[in-house]
PASE-507358 format. One line per 8 residues: number of its first residue (from 1); their letters; for each residue x, y, z of N, C-alpha, C. Coordinates in steps of 0.02 Angstrom, whole numbers. Layout:
NUM) a) X,Y,Z,X,Y,Z,X,Y,Z  ...
***
This chain:
1) mvtkgeqt) -537,-2091,-3772,-559,-2032,-3781,-683,-2030,-3767  -707,-1999,-3729,-780,-2041,-3729,-795,-1981,-3786  -883,-2020,-3810,-882,-1970,-3893,-962,-1925,-3854  -968,-1893,-3899,-1023,-1872,-3898,-1110,-1893,-3887  -1087,-1939,-3883,-1151,-1996,-3883,-1160,-2039,-3819  -1102,-2033,-3799,-1086,-2044,-3742,-1096,-2019,-3682  -1075,-1964,-3677,-1119,-1903,-3622,-1174,-1873,-3652  -1191,-1888,-3704,-1262,-1870,-3707,-1320,-1940,-3663
9) rdfilkka) -1283,-2009,-3685,-1316,-2055,-3631,-1320,-2072,-3558  -1253,-2043,-3556,-1224,-2006,-3466,-1272,-1968,-3440  -1309,-1909,-3488,-1316,-1849,-3449,-1409,-1869,-3457  -1481,-1922,-3483,-1521,-1954,-3487,-1507,-2012,-3441  -1461,-2059,-3423,-1452,-2076,-3388,-1460,-2041,-3314  -1419,-1989,-3282,-1395,-1983,-3208,-1469,-1941,-3206  -1489,-1905,-3267,-1562,-1846,-3294,-1626,-1908,-3250  -1616,-1963,-3285,-1671,-1994,-3260,-1663,-2034,-3163
17) yslfvkkg) -1608,-2075,-3164,-1596,-2073,-3103,-1652,-2045,-3047  -1634,-1956,-3054,-1682,-1947,-3016,-1746,-1958,-3013  -1744,-1948,-3078,-1838,-1988,-3105,-1871,-2017,-3077  -1832,-2088,-3071,-1858,-2155,-3050,-1845,-2144,-2951  -1806,-2098,-2939,-1809,-2082,-2851,-1885,-2085,-2833  -1890,-1997,-2860,-1950,-1972,-2836,-2016,-2012,-2867  -2025,-2038,-2928,-2070,-2066,-2918,-2091,-2137,-2951  -2021,-2158,-2941,-2044,-2245,-2942,-2027,-2273,-3014
25) fkqvtmkd) -2000,-2307,-3029,-2017,-2358,-3095,-2081,-2322,-3140  -2135,-2369,-3106,-2201,-2363,-3134,-2227,-2285,-3140  -2217,-2256,-3114,-2250,-2180,-3172,-2220,-2118,-3192  -2139,-2159,-3214,-2067,-2141,-3237,-2106,-2121,-3311  -2131,-2095,-3375,-2115,-2102,-3444,-2063,-2097,-3459  -2032,-2082,-3532,-2036,-2052,-3570,-2034,-1982,-3574  -2089,-1940,-3576,-2094,-1879,-3607,-2084,-1850,-3544  -2063,-1897,-3489,-2041,-1856,-3423,-1979,-1855,-3444
33) vceitgms) -1925,-1899,-3477,-1907,-1913,-3483,-1841,-1830,-3512  -1903,-1829,-3547,-1878,-1795,-3625,-1885,-1708,-3572  -1937,-1709,-3525,-1928,-1627,-3497,-1886,-1610,-3469  -1873,-1683,-3427,-1808,-1650,-3400,-1731,-1649,-3405  -1726,-1673,-3468,-1645,-1689,-3499,-1692,-1627,-3571  -1739,-1585,-3549,-1754,-1547,-3642,-1731,-1593,-3700  -1715,-1632,-3702,-1734,-1676,-3764,-1777,-1684,-3792  -1792,-1682,-3855,-1857,-1693,-3920,-1833,-1779,-3920
41) rgglyshf) -1895,-1809,-3922,-1921,-1883,-3922,-1910,-1927,-3959  -1858,-1912,-4001,-1824,-1899,-4083,-1737,-1953,-4042  -1731,-1858,-4034,-1675,-1893,-4006,-1676,-1940,-3914  -1716,-1906,-3898,-1674,-1967,-3857,-1700,-2041,-3848  -1744,-2077,-3916,-1765,-2135,-3950,-1720,-2148,-3998  -1655,-2091,-3999,-1584,-2116,-4020,-1533,-2161,-3967  -1565,-2168,-3911,-1516,-2188,-3878,-1549,-2247,-3827  -1616,-2234,-3845,-1662,-2269,-3801,-1714,-2285,-3799
49) sstkeife) -1740,-2349,-3792,-1816,-2355,-3842,-1884,-2369,-3747  -1847,-2349,-3716,-1915,-2366,-3701,-1873,-2331,-3578  -1946,-2325,-3541,-1911,-2321,-3470,-1868,-2380,-3441  -1905,-2432,-3471,-1855,-2505,-3427,-1776,-2518,-3463  -1764,-2478,-3523,-1701,-2479,-3526,-1661,-2442,-3499  -1679,-2377,-3496,-1639,-2334,-3465,-1660,-2355,-3400  -1666,-2377,-3359,-1691,-2413,-3270,-1625,-2457,-3294  -1623,-2499,-3323,-1578,-2548,-3327,-1525,-2541,-3333
57) tilknmtq) -1482,-2479,-3389,-1433,-2483,-3390,-1413,-2441,-3335  -1437,-2406,-3325,-1449,-2372,-3244,-1426,-2442,-3187  -1450,-2472,-3159,-1447,-2538,-3127,-1374,-2598,-3177  -1364,-2574,-3223,-1299,-2626,-3246,-1252,-2567,-3215  -1248,-2509,-3258,-1204,-2483,-3215,-1179,-2467,-3129  -1208,-2449,-3099,-1212,-2486,-3022,-1191,-2544,-3023  -1202,-2587,-3071,-1168,-2668,-3018,-1087,-2656,-3051  -1086,-2609,-3127,-1025,-2637,-3156,-966,-2614,-3092
65) kdqldfqg) -982,-2508,-3091,-925,-2471,-3054,-926,-2520,-3005  -986,-2536,-2953,-968,-2587,-2894,-915,-2640,-2903  -944,-2694,-2971,-880,-2729,-2973,-797,-2697,-2985  -814,-2671,-3030,-742,-2623,-3058,-694,-2573,-2998  -713,-2596,-2946,-676,-2543,-2921,-654,-2596,-2855  -708,-2646,-2829,-670,-2710,-2767,-624,-2749,-2842  -637,-2751,-2877,-569,-2800,-2932,-509,-2779,-2933  -514,-2715,-2951,-465,-2637,-2958,-431,-2610,-2906
73) eikkgfsa) -454,-2598,-2864,-423,-2599,-2795,-383,-2670,-2753  -404,-2703,-2754,-408,-2791,-2744,-316,-2779,-2772  -320,-2802,-2862,-262,-2801,-2916,-190,-2736,-2905  -237,-2677,-2878,-175,-2626,-2836,-145,-2659,-2802  -156,-2703,-2766,-165,-2712,-2686,-169,-2683,-2630  -239,-2663,-2642,-232,-2609,-2571,-284,-2664,-2543  -253,-2622,-2430,-265,-2656,-2395,-360,-2676,-2393  -367,-2758,-2374,-461,-2761,-2377,-506,-2708,-2335
81) vtimdnal) -464,-2714,-2264,-464,-2678,-2202,-500,-2598,-2268  -452,-2577,-2308,-451,-2502,-2327,-506,-2496,-2408  -493,-2560,-2433,-572,-2574,-2496,-625,-2569,-2437  -631,-2607,-2403,-688,-2613,-2348,-706,-2549,-2306  -674,-2496,-2290,-689,-2456,-2235,-718,-2392,-2327  -698,-2399,-2371,-699,-2354,-2408,-782,-2388,-2449  -813,-2474,-2456,-845,-2482,-2459,-900,-2472,-2427  -921,-2459,-2352,-971,-2461,-2306,-954,-2414,-2289
89) nllekemc) -921,-2356,-2300,-917,-2264,-2279,-970,-2256,-2330  -986,-2315,-2404,-1011,-2272,-2476,-1067,-2272,-2447  -1055,-2332,-2440,-1127,-2404,-2407,-1191,-2336,-2322  -1157,-2336,-2296,-1196,-2296,-2242,-1217,-2231,-2275  -1156,-2181,-2312,-1167,-2123,-2352,-1254,-2101,-2356  -1259,-2182,-2418,-1305,-2196,-2450,-1370,-2159,-2398  -1342,-2259,-2379,-1423,-2293,-2317,-1477,-2229,-2262  -1399,-2150,-2279,-1410,-2090,-2225,-1456,-2060,-2275
97) dsdaslse) -1456,-2058,-2325,-1516,-2018,-2390,-1559,-2079,-2405  -1608,-2089,-2382,-1646,-2112,-2429,-1689,-2055,-2499  -1662,-2002,-2473,-1706,-1942,-2536,-1678,-1989,-2616  -1612,-2035,-2612,-1594,-2054,-2679,-1586,-2096,-2659  -1645,-2135,-2626,-1628,-2220,-2668,-1689,-2250,-2726  -1665,-2273,-2741,-1717,-2343,-2817,-1721,-2381,-2773  -1743,-2394,-2710,-1765,-2464,-2708,-1827,-2450,-2706  -1891,-2410,-2705,-1923,-2425,-2730,-1935,-2422,-2802
105) amyeyset) -1905,-2418,-2845,-1918,-2409,-2937,-1891,-2479,-2907  -1820,-2495,-2900,-1836,-2584,-2905,-1880,-2622,-2884  -1914,-2620,-2815,-1979,-2641,-2820,-2017,-2659,-2849  -2039,-2568,-2890,-2075,-2602,-2953,-2072,-2634,-2981  -1997,-2595,-3027,-1977,-2624,-3070,-1995,-2731,-3060  -1935,-2752,-3003,-1964,-2821,-3027,-2050,-2834,-3013  -2070,-2805,-2987,-2178,-2806,-3013,-2184,-2813,-3040  -2155,-2759,-3119,-2189,-2739,-3142,-2162,-2795,-3204
113) vgsdmmte) -2102,-2787,-3220,-2057,-2846,-3280,-2027,-2904,-3243  -2031,-2922,-3165,-2000,-2997,-3168,-1924,-2985,-3122  -1957,-3033,-3084,-1863,-3008,-3051,-1799,-3037,-3082  -1828,-3066,-3153,-1736,-3133,-3164,-1657,-3045,-3150  -1704,-2983,-3171,-1631,-2918,-3185,-1599,-2950,-3107  -1649,-2940,-3061,-1641,-2907,-3002,-1579,-2970,-2952  -1638,-3035,-2960,-1592,-3096,-2936,-1500,-3102,-2985  -1506,-3076,-3041,-1411,-3040,-3096,-1403,-3015,-3058
121) lneisvkn) -1438,-2973,-3044,-1409,-2938,-3007,-1383,-2920,-2949  -1423,-2942,-2893,-1424,-2997,-2778,-1334,-3018,-2828  -1326,-3082,-2903,-1294,-3121,-2881,-1243,-3097,-2900  -1222,-3054,-2921,-1184,-3030,-2955,-1118,-2978,-2893  -1174,-2922,-2874,-1144,-2909,-2774,-1111,-2958,-2706  -1159,-3018,-2763,-1139,-3077,-2677,-1073,-3094,-2708  -1079,-3109,-2765,-1008,-3105,-2801,-941,-3069,-2768  -949,-3003,-2774,-884,-2958,-2789,-900,-2944,-2707
129) wsvliryg) -954,-2932,-2670,-924,-2938,-2625,-918,-3011,-2565  -909,-3076,-2598,-856,-3149,-2580,-821,-3137,-2581  -785,-3077,-2662,-704,-3092,-2647,-697,-3054,-2621  -709,-3003,-2601,-689,-2947,-2569,-683,-2965,-2495  -717,-3028,-2451,-719,-3044,-2374,-641,-3098,-2412  -659,-3136,-2448,-616,-3213,-2454,-551,-3177,-2460  -548,-3111,-2492,-462,-3077,-2494,-453,-3062,-2440  -498,-3038,-2391,-477,-2988,-2342,-459,-3062,-2283
137) iktgefne) -503,-3118,-2285,-478,-3168,-2236,-422,-3213,-2263  -394,-3180,-2322,-344,-3230,-2342,-278,-3190,-2305  -271,-3128,-2326,-258,-3082,-2296,-238,-3060,-2242  -273,-3092,-2210,-275,-3110,-2126,-295,-3051,-2101  -336,-2982,-2112,-348,-2948,-2088,-420,-2954,-2058  -461,-3016,-2113,-518,-2991,-2086,-526,-3083,-2026  -562,-3107,-1996,-574,-3171,-1968,-569,-3207,-1992  -600,-3261,-1996,-622,-3322,-2019,-709,-3349,-1991
145) vdvseivs) -715,-3273,-2078,-813,-3321,-2027,-833,-3339,-2108  -895,-3328,-2093,-953,-3366,-2137,-990,-3316,-2208  -941,-3292,-2263,-931,-3266,-2332,-1000,-3248,-2332  -1054,-3307,-2353,-1095,-3312,-2353,-1161,-3267,-2322  -1134,-3269,-2249,-1200,-3264,-2190,-1165,-3203,-2209  -1115,-3171,-2203,-1096,-3105,-2179,-1139,-3051,-2266  -1116,-3079,-2331,-1149,-3062,-2383,-1213,-3012,-2389  -1251,-3116,-2333,-1333,-3083,-2336,-1341,-3033,-2283
153) illysyqg) -1293,-3023,-2241,-1299,-2972,-2184,-1310,-2899,-2199  -1263,-2887,-2283,-1202,-2851,-2301,-1291,-2804,-2335  -1289,-2856,-2400,-1345,-2847,-2438,-1393,-2826,-2404  -1428,-2849,-2389,-1522,-2858,-2373,-1529,-2796,-2306  -1468,-2783,-2245,-1459,-2740,-2214,-1472,-2693,-2257  -1404,-2656,-2303,-1418,-2628,-2343,-1469,-2600,-2371  -1517,-2664,-2393,-1592,-2632,-2450,-1622,-2644,-2381  -1627,-2652,-2328,-1685,-2659,-2319,-1700,-2596,-2299
161) irmwsrii) -1631,-2547,-2278,-1642,-2496,-2215,-1654,-2436,-2298  -1632,-2455,-2330,-1617,-2410,-2427,-1710,-2402,-2413  -1730,-2454,-2429,-1821,-2492,-2439,-1835,-2424,-2373  -1831,-2468,-2302,-1880,-2447,-2241,-1858,-2368,-2211  -1788,-2329,-2261,-1810,-2276,-2266,-1839,-2220,-2281  -1871,-2256,-2349,-1936,-2222,-2387,-1987,-2200,-2338  -1987,-2260,-2289,-2049,-2278,-2269,-2044,-2245,-2194  -2020,-2232,-2159,-2012,-2228,-2087,-1972,-2205,-2068
169) pvsnktir) -1931,-2145,-2039,-1849,-2152,-2036,-1835,-2182,-1993  -1746,-2190,-2001,-1713,-2212,-1983,-1656,-2182,-1952  -1637,-2173,-1878,-1571,-2112,-1860,-1515,-2141,-1928  -1457,-2085,-1907,-1399,-2111,-1922,-1378,-2134,-1872  -1384,-2153,-1802,-1381,-2200,-1752,-1383,-2269,-1758  -1445,-2260,-1801,-1444,-2359,-1806,-1410,-2364,-1868  -1406,-2336,-1925,-1363,-2356,-2006,-1307,-2383,-1958  -1275,-2337,-1924,-1192,-2328,-1893,-1208,-2380,-1879
177) avvmnikr) -1239,-2416,-1817,-1233,-2495,-1767,-1219,-2536,-1828  -1275,-2545,-1904,-1261,-2583,-1938,-1199,-2593,-1926  -1151,-2533,-1954,-1104,-2530,-2012,-1055,-2566,-1955  -1047,-2536,-1905,-989,-2560,-1851,-1008,-2625,-1830  -1057,-2659,-1847,-1079,-2718,-1812,-1049,-2777,-1875  -1038,-2750,-1919,-1010,-2785,-1965,-963,-2787,-1981  -932,-2735,-1940,-838,-2727,-1957,-821,-2758,-1903  -848,-2752,-1859,-855,-2803,-1790,-851,-2874,-1812
185) qlyknkgk) -899,-2885,-1818,-872,-2952,-1856,-817,-2983,-1921  -816,-2931,-1952,-734,-2956,-1991,-689,-2942,-1956  -672,-2858,-1942,-598,-2833,-1931,-562,-2911,-1871  -507,-2907,-1885,-503,-2951,-1849,-449,-2894,-1787  -440,-2831,-1814,-418,-2768,-1737,-481,-2750,-1752  -525,-2753,-1695,-619,-2750,-1692,-588,-2664,-1688  -550,-2633,-1659,-538,-2566,-1642,-536,-2501,-1745  -476,-2544,-1757,-493,-2508,-1837,-572,-2498,-1862
193) gde) -563,-2437,-1869,-605,-2430,-1935,-697,-2407,-1860  -668,-2403,-1808,-722,-2393,-1756,-752,-2322,-1790  -702,-2266,-1815,-737,-2182,-1785,-771,-2177,-1847
***
């Protein structure tokens, strides 16, 4: 059962997410978070000590959610293609929605605070995606590929598009082509997931 405190923290994180998307990391203040949540300074500070802590919590929650989804779906016996299709559909949707990207804030965070946390989160993502791809190879659904190469293409294409789409228009057709290229490299049945 979710406690009232956990609900409040989730509410703060959701509202702060939109601030970080809109303003980046450097420009968001605790006063901004108070205003968007309607909370007093004391109320906010009883949950988070700084915008840095809020932002780091958002990033950790995003990474943990992804990890739990892959691991849980593998344990439940879902096919690798089903898991990958769902994940790539989500990534494609996020890449098409440049207005909801945290990429700029992540860049500013790394520039301001340092890149240790981003390195850690990237390592978690690499491990998570690698597990899924190895699972697909083991089940015979995926081609024998260089796992680290595919993971790098996947992660850096995703982040690159998220960042660039904040600066220049990236067409849905281009984004779709990136996703389909990854599928063609992975899937033994090339026609699977092509729609």
